[in-house]
N, C-alpha and C positions, 0 to 999 in steps of 0.2 A: 443194487437191488432196489426196485421200486415197490413201495407199499401203498395200499389203499386203506384208509382209516376213516372212521366217523367220530364217534364219541362214546362215552361209557353208557351202559344200559341201552343197547341198540333197540330202536323201534323199527317198524316196517319200512318207513321211508329211508332210514339210514341203511338198513340191510339191502333193500331194493336198489338204492343208489350205489352201494358198494359192489353189488353184483353187476350192474350196468358199467360201472367204471372199470371193473375187471375185464369186461369184454372190450371196452374202448382202449385199454392199456394192457395188451396181452403180456403174460409173464409176470404180472404184479402179484404180490402176496396180500391177501385180504386179512388185515390184522384186527383181532377182537380185543377191545379194551373193556375191562369189567364184564358185566353180565348182560343178559338179555332182558327186555322190558315186556311186561304183561304176557299176552298170549304167545309171544315168541318163545317163551320158556318151554311151553308145551309142544310147540311145533318143531323147534330146532332139532331135538333128538331124532325125530322122524326123518329129517333131511340131512342128517350128519354125514352120510356117505356121499351126498351130492353137493354139499356146501363145504368148501375147503377153507374154513375160518381158522386162522392160526393165532393162538393167544399171544398178546403183545410181549409177554415175558419170555417167549421162546424165540423171538426175533432179535438177532444181534444188531443193535441200533447202529453200531459203528460201520456196518456194511450197507446201510441204507443210503442211497444216492439221490432219491427223489420221493416225495410224499404227495399222494393225491388225497385230499381231504374233502369229504362229502358231508352234507347236512350239518355243517359246523364250521366256524371260523375262529373259535376261541382256543388259544394254545393250552389253557389250563384244563381242557377236557380231552386231551389226547395222550394222557399217560406218559410213558417214557419217551414218546416222540416229541414232546415239548422241547427236549434238549437239542433237537435238530433245527428249531426255528432260527432263522438267520444264518444257518450253516449249509443247508441244502435247499434246492428249489421246492416250493410248495405250489401245487395247483389246487384251487379251492372252488368247489361247486356247492353253493349254499343258497337257500331261499330265505334266510334270516337277513334283516337289514344290516348294513355295515355299522360297525361300532368301533370306537377307539380301542386300540389294543388287539385288533384282529391280526391273524397271521398275515405277514406281508407277502401275499401270493404273487407269483410271477405268471400265472395262467389260470384258466378255469372260467367260471361265470358265477356272478352273484346277482340275483334278481329276486324281487318279491313276488313269487308265485305260490300256489298252494302247497307244492311239495317239491323237494329237490329232484326227485325222479323226473319231473317235467323239464328240468334244465339239461338232463342227460339224454333223454329220448330223442330229441332232434339230432344230436350228434350220432346216435346209433342209426337213425334213419338215413342221415346223409352218408354215412360210411357204408351203407348197404348191408349192415350186419343182420343176421337172422338169429332171433332169440329162441331158446328152448321154451316149452310151455311153463316149466318151473320158473325160469328167469322172468318171463313175462308176468306170471302170476304174482311173484314176490314184488315186482315193481308196481303192479296194479294195486296190490295190497297197501303199499306205501302211499300211493295216490289217494286211495279210498280213506285210509286212516287220517291223513293229514288234511284232507278237505272235507271230512265228515260226510263221505258219500257225495261229494261235489255240492254240498249245501252250505259250507262255511263261507263267510264273506270274503275270505282270502282266495277263494277259487277264481281262476282266470281262464280265458279261452285256451291258453297254452296247456293247462291241466287237462282240459277236455280233449284236445288234440292228441296229447300223450296217451290218454286212456283209449282213444280210438285205435291208435297204432298198436298198443299192447294187446288189445282185444283181437286185432288181426293176427298178431303173433302167437295167439293161442292161450292167452290168459284165461284161467278157469274162474270166471266171475262168481259163480255160486260158492266156490271154495273160499274166495276172498271174503265174502260176507260171513262165512262160517269162522274164518280166522279172526277177522277184525272186529266182529260184533258178537263176541262170546257172551254167555250168561254171566252176570256179575257173581264173583266169588263171595264167600261168606264174609271175608274182611271188607270187601268193597261195599256189601250191603249194610254192614254195621256202620261204616263211615257215612254212607248216604243217609241212614236214619238220623245220625247226629247232625249232619248238615241241614237236613230238612227241619229238625226241631229248632235249630238256632237261626235259621234263615230270616233275614229282614231286608226290606228294600229301602235304600237311601236314594233320594232324588236330588239331583243337582242340575239346574238349568235345563230341565226337561229330560235329563238322562237318568234312567232307572237302573241303579246299581244294586245287585243282590249281594249281601254280605253274609257269609255263613262260616261257622267254626266247627272244628272237631278236634279230638285228641286221640292219639294212637301210640301205643307202646311197642307193638310188634311189627309184623311185615306190612309195608305200605304198598298197596297195589297202584296201578296206573290210574290217575285221578281225572284225566282229561274227559273221559266219557261222563263222569259224574258232574263235571262243570257244565257240560252241555245239557244234561238231563235237568239240572236245576234252572238253567236259562229258560228251557221250554216250559217247565212247570209254573214258573212265576212270570212269564212273559216280560222278562227284564231285558235291558239293552246290554248289560254287562254283568259279570260276576267276579267276586273276589273270594276265594276260599282260603281260610286260615287254618292250617293243620299243625297242631302242636305235637312235636316229637319229644324225645327224652331231653335233648339239650339245645334244640334249635326249632325254628318254626319255618314251615314251607308256606309260601304265598303263591297261589296259582290264580291267574287272571285270564278271563276271556271276554271278548267284546264283539258285538254285532257290527257296530258302526260308531262313528264320532270319536271314540276313545282309542288312542294308540297306546295299548297296554304295555308294549315294549318300552316306550319312552317313559310311561308312567312309573313302572316298576324299576327303571334304571336309577331313580333317585334313592332307592334303598338297596342298591347293589345287584339288581336283577336285570333281565333283558329278555328279548325274544322278538316275536312278530308284532305288527300293529294289532293283530286280533288274538294273539296267544302269547303269554309271558309267564315267567317263573322267577322266584327269588328265594334265597335262604337268609333269614334274619335272626338276630339274637333277641333284641328287645321288641317283643311283639306289639305292646301297647303303643310305643313311640312310632313304630313303623306304620301301623294301621292308621293312627291319628294323622301322621304326616301325609299319608296317601289320600285320606278322605279330605283333609284340608286343601290339598293341592289339586284335587280332582277337577275343579272348574278351569284351572290353567291348562289342563291337558285335553280338554274337550274341544273338538272342532266346533265353530259357531253353528248353532242350529239354523237351518234354512228357514226363511219366512215365506209367506205366500207371495210377497212381492218379487222374490227371487225365482220362484218356480211356476208362477201362473202363466197362462197363455194370454197374450194381449196383441192388439185390442180385441175386445169382445164384440161380436156381432149381435145385433138385437132385431126384434120384430116389432112393428107397430101393430096396434089392434086391427085385426082383419078377420076373414072367414077361416073356418077350419080347412077348407080346400086349398086356399091360397097359402096358408101357413105351412101345410103339408108339402105343397109344391116347392116352396123355398127350402124347406129342410132337406128334401130329397135332392134338390138341385145342388145344394152346397155340401151334401154328405154329412150333415150333423144329425146326432141323435136327439138333440134338444137345443132350444134357443130361448133366451129370456125375452119376454114380451114387456115393453116399457111404454110409458107415456112421457113425452118430453116436457121438461120444465125450463125455467129461465137459468142462464149461467152454466149451461152444459150439464145441468142436473136432470135426473129422470126419476119417475116413480116406477118401481119395479112391480108389475102386476103378478108375475109368476113365470114358470117354465113351461113352454110348449114342447111336449115330448112326442116324438114321432109315433111311438106305439099307442099313446092315448088318442092322437088325432086319427090314426088309421081305424081304431076301434069305433070312434065317433062316426067316421065315414061309412063303415060297414052298417052302422045303425041308422043310416039315412040322415045324418046331421051335418053334412058337408058344408051347407050354406049358413050354418049358425055361426055366431061370433066365437072366435077362438077363446075369448076370456072365460067362457063357461067350462073350459076343459084344461085349465092350467094346474100344474103341480106347484107345490110350495117352493119358493126360491129363497135360499139363505144367503145373506150378504155378510162377509167377514172383513174386518179391516186388514190392510196389506201387511201390517207388522205381526200378524198372528203366526206363532211358531208352527212349523209343519207337524210336530208331534201332537198338536191340539186339533188338527184338521180332520183326522179320520172319523171321529164320532159324528161330526157334522156331515161328512159325506154320506154316511148311512141314513141320516135323517133327511138329507136333501136329494135323495135319489141318485147318488153318485156324482153330484156336482155342487160346487159352491161358487157364488159370485164374489169378486174381490172389489171393494169400493170404499169410499169415504162418505160418511153420512154428513150432509150439509142441510140442516133444518129438516124439512119434510121430505127432501129428496136425497138422492144418492148420486155421487159421481163415480160411474163404473170405470174400473181400471183394468179388469181382466176376469178370467174364469179359470177354475181349477177343477179337474175331473179325476175320477179314480184311475184313469189311464196315466195321468201325470204323476200319480203317486208312485207308480212302478217304472216310470221312465228315468233311466240313469242319466245323471248330469254328465255331459262329456268332460273328460279330464283335459285340462289345458296342457298341450304338448310343450315340453321344454325345448329351448333352442337346441339345434343340432350339435353345436359345440359342447354344451353341457351334457348332452346324452352320451357323446363320445367319451368325455372325461369320466362320467359315472360308470361306463361300461368297462373301463380298464380294470385289471386286477388291482387289488389293494396296494401291492408293492409298487407297481408301475404308476399308479395314481399318486402315491407319495412322492415319487421321483419327479413327476410332471409338476405337481404343485410346488415343490421346492424350487424347481427351475423357473417357474412363473414368478416366484417371489424374488429370486436372486438376479434374474436377467429380464428386465421389463419388456424387451422386444428383440426380434430377430431370430427366434428359435421356433422351429416347426416340427410337429409330429407328422411323419410321412409314411407312405407306403403301406406295408402289411399291417402295421399297428392301427392305422386309421380304418383300413378295410375290415379288419377282424373285429374292431370295436363296433362298427356299424352292423356287423353280422351277429353281434352278441357272442363272439368268440374271442379268445385271447391266447397268446403264447408267451414264452419266457423271454422275449426280446422286445426292445424298443428301438425304433429308428428315428433319429433326430437330425435335422438339417439346420446348419447355422449360416445365416447370411453374412456376407463380408463385413468385417468389423468385430466379429466374435470369434475367438480362437478356440479350436477344439481342446487344446491343452488346458486352457483356463476352465472350461466346463468340466472336463474329465477330473481335474484336480478338485473342483468344488464337490462333485458327486462322491468321490472317495472320502473327502474330509467329512461330508455330511452323513454318509451311510456306511462307510467302511468298504473294503474291497481292494481292487487293484485296477490298473489300466495300462494299456500300451498305446503309444503314439506312432503314427506313420506320417512323418512330416512331408514326405515327397508327394503323398496322395491327399493330404489335408484331412485325414481321418483318424479316429481313435476308437478303441473298444474298451468299455468299462465293465468290469465284472463286480457288481454290487454284492455285498456280503451275503444277502439273503437269496442269491441265486439268479437275480435278474441280470441280463446282458443288455447294455445300452450301447448302440452303435452311433457314433457321432461322425458327421461329414460336413465339411464346408460346402456350401451350395456352389454348383459348377455347371457348365454346359459341356457337351461332348461333341467332337467332330470325328467322323469315321473316314480315314483317308482312302480306304477301299473296302469292298464287301468282306465281312468277317474279321476285319482287323481290330486290334485293340484300339479304343478311342483315345484321341488327344483331348485333354481337359484344360479348362481355364476357369477362374472364378466368375460367378454370375449371380444375379438375383434368383429368388426362389422360383419365379415363373419359368426361367430357363432350366432350372434344375428339374422341375416337373416334366419339362418337355422331353427329357432324355429317358423317361421311364418306359417300361415295356408295355403295360396294359393300362387302360383307362382306370380300372378299379385300384391300381397301384399309383396313380398319378393325382392323388388327393393329398392335401396337407392341412393340418390344423394349426393355426397360429396360437401359440401358448399365451401370447400377450392379450389377444382379443377374443379367443375361442371362435374365430371366424373360420369356416371351412372353405378352402380354396379348391375348386373343382372345375378347372378350365376345359376338361375334355369329356364331361358328362359321365364321370365314373359312378356317381350316385345312382343314376338311372340304370346303368349296366349292372350295378350291384343288385338292384331290385329285381332285374330280369335274369340274374345269375349268368351273365355273359362275360367272356374274355375277348376284349376288342383291342387290337394293337393301336397305338397312337397315330401311326401313319402307314401307308402301304409298303414302305421299304424297311419296316422295323425288323422283320425276320431276316431280310437280306443283310442288313447291317450287322446283326448278331443272331445267328441261328440257334444259339443256346437258349434264346427266349422261347423257342418252341417247346423245349424240354421243361422250362420253368412253367409254361402254361399248362402242359399236361399234368405236371405235379399239382398245381393249384386246382385244376379241374377235378382231379381225382380226390383231393382232400376236401374241397368245398362243394362238390356236386355241381360244378359250373359246366358250361359248354362253350366251345369256340364260336364266335360270331361269324356271319357270312363273310365279312371283310377279312377275318383271320384265315378262313378256309381258302379264300381266293389268293391270299398272300403267301401261302405255303409252297406251292410248286416252284416259283422262282428261287426261293431260299434253299431248296433242296437240289438245285442244279449242281453238277460236279464242279463247274468252274467257280461257283460261290463257295462251296464247302472246302475246296482246295485251300482257300485263304482263311478259313475260319480258325479261330483260336482253339487249338486242341485242349489246352489246359482248362479253358472255360467249359467246354463240352464235358470233359472228364469230371470237373467239379460239380456240374449240374447233375450228372448221372449219380455221383456219390450222394449228393443231397437227396435225390429221388429215392435211392435205396435206404435212406434213413427213415422214410415215411412208412407208416403202417399200411398206407394205400399204394405202395410202390408197384404192386402187380397191376392194379387198375391203371396207374400212370403209364406203365410199359405197354399195356393193352391198348391204351388210347394212342400212344405213339405208333404202334403197329397199325392201328385202324387208319391213322392219318397218313400212313405211308412214309413215316419219318424215322422209324427205329433202324431200318436197314441203311438208308443214306447217311444218317448221322453217326452211327456206331458200327455198322456192318453186323448187327445182331439180329437174331430172330426171337420171337416170343417163346419163352421156355414153358414147360408144363407146370401146372399150378401145384399139384399134390406135394412134391418134395419141399416146396417152400412152406406149405401148411404144416408139414411134419418137423420143420426145423426147430430145434430146441435151443433155448438160451440158457437154461440152468447151468450146464457144465461150464459155460464161459464165465459166468459170474462166480461160481464156486471156486474156479481156479484163479480168481482175481483179475481176469482179463477185462479191460475196459469195455463195458457193455455197449456203448455207442459205437466205437470203432469195431468191436467184434461183430455186432449185428450187420453193419455195412459190409465187412469183409466176407462174412459167411454167405450173405446173399450174393455178393459179387462172384465168389467162387462157384456157387451153385448155378448162377446165371451163365457163366462162361463154360461150365461143364457140358451144357447142352448145345453149345455152338459148334459150328464147323471150324477146324483149326483153332482150338481154344487158346493154345499157347501164343499163337500169332496175334490173336485178339488182345491177350493180356499185355503183350509187348507194345502193341499199338496204343493201348490206353496208358502206357507208362507206369504199370503197377510196380511196386517195390519188389526187389529180388526175392524176399522171403515168401511173398504171396505167389509169385510165379513158381517157386519151388514147391509150395503147398499144392498148387494146381497140378503140377506135374505128378506129384505123389498120388493125388486123387485120381488122375487119369490112368495111372498104372493099374489101379484096382488090386494090387497085390497086398493082401492083409498082413502077410508075414513081414514084408519090407516096410509097409506103411506103419506097422505097429511100433517099429523102432523109433519113428520120428513123430508119431501123432501128438504126443504131449508137448513137444516143442514147436508144433506148427498150428496151435490154436489160431483160428477157429476150425481147423480141418476136422477135428473130431465131431463137431456138431453137424458138419456137412456129410460126413460118412453116415451118421445116424439118420439123417434126413433121406439119404439115397438108399440106404440098406437097413431099414428099421428091424429086419429080422436078425441083424448082427448085434443088436444092442446088448443082449445078455452076454454074448461072447466078449464084446469089447469091454463091458463093465467089469466082468470077472478077470479078463486078461490084464487090464491096466489099473485096477484098483490098488492104491497104495495106502499104507497106514497113515492116519491123520490124528490130530489132537483129540477129536471127539471120541475116537476109538479107545484111546488111553483113559479118558474120563469114564467111559462105560466100564472099563476094567476096575474102576475104583480109585484111580489116581486123582488126587485133588489138583486143581489148577495151580500152576507155579512154574518155576524154572526147570523143575525136573521133567516136565512134559517136553519142553524143547530139547533137553539133553537126550532123552530116550529117542525122540524122533531123529536127532542127528546121528545117533549110533546106528539106528535101523537103516537110515539112508546110506551110511557108509557101507554097511553090510550088503545092501542092495547093489551098490556100485561095484563091490568086489565079487558079486555073483554068489554070495553065501546064502541069500534068500531070493527066491524066484517067484513066489506067489504071495497073495495077501495073507493066506493062512500061515505061511512060514514067517512072515513079518509079525503077525499077531503072536505067534508062539515065542519069537525072540523077545517081543515086548513083555510078555508074561514073565520070562526068565529074568529080564532086567529089573522088572518091578519086584520080583521075588528076591533079588540080590539084596544084601544087607544095606547097601548104600541107597537103594531105591525102595525101601520097604514102605508099604501103604500105611499111613497113620491110622491109628485106632480111634 
């Protein structure tokens, strides 16, 4: 069972993200921890029949096999699912910055954007999913709430792109404003009054922090809107709200810029975004004093005029109005300083010649007059002036100030600063590519990579899909590592299990190992090698080789990149980075598909999953690889494995459709494209309820359904080398005799799910026909959990085998009699 969970007291971003994750991971259970936050309390009852939120207490934690965690990475905020950390795989999608102690995720995406919804929308778009208006509206509400209507400093272009997509999907924007911007309730208004009464501004290094206090004994409403209201009222740069409760104090911090409030509050046990953070503390005086004293340490240095001015500054010598206006228009300036030169590079600033003033003078017939008679005042500020002190001078100086050093009677001009510069965002310095890849890895994978960097100084490379997906801001539960000659896979595998727990298996003949880390990450290790194909389609002959040769044997350029763990240098010998930007699948050489036709299937799977397309070179290389004489020697096991891997994907139908479009589905497998509707109807619930492994069950159910629609299905099943039990299940399915199939259906899972997909009208019949007594039925009769439950189930099963009970009702009646027996009396 896969669950999607966020955190206690859901807000709109958490709920919207859960809804999107539910679409991305079909069949997941959306788990509700604690209550709902703010206006969601009022809205949720209206949507109860359309939002399938299951209280966490009702979910059997022992049956959970994977957790998708959204809008949160902290284990202490996920209720009973905390017990699963380190035991099952977690995928984390979160817009909070990483922090020590986060869940060791094996997949997902963590990035600092305005809302977690913005990390999930691109995946929805890539997958080609269509949202309902309700789903789109809930996700849009999460965006709106967490970005303050796209006005908070944490808002990024990705948030706006997500909003555009959600609007196209039918998000009801007026309803969002009604939901997210409700009128303040009575409790919130009272708290706001207290905060306004106690508010005072504390200034440190040009940063204006608003400090406000309140005390509350009863219900505490959502306070984020109050923080932003106070910021606007006092024109502050940041705010710290101190709310006293019965036994503890809540600290809520918001910041426009310069102050990373998440790091700031971390020193008192809190955390959050750079622009929004929260903490619970005991000793309020010590906590607030510590925060105020440390404030300067957490402030980014304030820019000075020297850092943001435009230089050099162009000047005018004294001339006529007409000539000055001509120069201004020719150079495209709105104004230029007029100066008289002095000795030593100094000038005397006479004023600013502004285009609008000179045009007016020209209209009045004064074009030949000296320009000095029409100059505006020019303000000169020293280069060390903090930016926060410049804005008042801009108003006085007509939107411009000169930057210079006064030397005696003159000025050495260094630059000019205009109102336009005030709003020009300073470009962020882009981190080296290797660091960006490392940061894009899920937390668990990043821990493994950092540990290997420390333990093995050289010779280990992150390769293939892990590099590709990190560059795409995606990630999965696997890491592929290549070890150059001199480093043994056994040594690395042993180190990882010693460090993180788990298990590993070695394949000495192939120089590979697979490590299953305790928290769900799979690490594939392989000694670097080169491959030689003796004939088309043959299994390759391998021998040890450097990393360059290892990359040479890959399938597509986007999979032929490697990151050195020692230097964080990206090796990209075939232009994979450029193809990644263009979303192209390009084989490394023209005979790639001929050497291994299974690469075609792998490409279709990647194209469907990542919304890529085959390059022109790939399309030209397809026909020779599909010739009968080439396919005759192709590895049947490789092709079968690639088909099974494709059927594991959520986008398997798109991959099969692409193979059909490329003319490859028939030559490779002798299959034709099946109808889509039965696959959409395919249900996974019965498989998991019966304890059938969901991964294997999903693939086998899809495979049976795929074969059902083929000509000569049993021959196709035999050609694929399917296990005997699956061939028998397919034969039963093809008979279509419910009376005969009913005798076998429970022993032939996933046959039951395929029957329901093909014949949905038979669901009620099959459910009634095959329902058997289960433990939960006994608990509903009043029997308490314990060994007696198993004993009664055993006796009922024996009666069923003897034919003494034939229906669920008869089994239930027998259970009642057994409970009523003296030895099975219900405790009072």
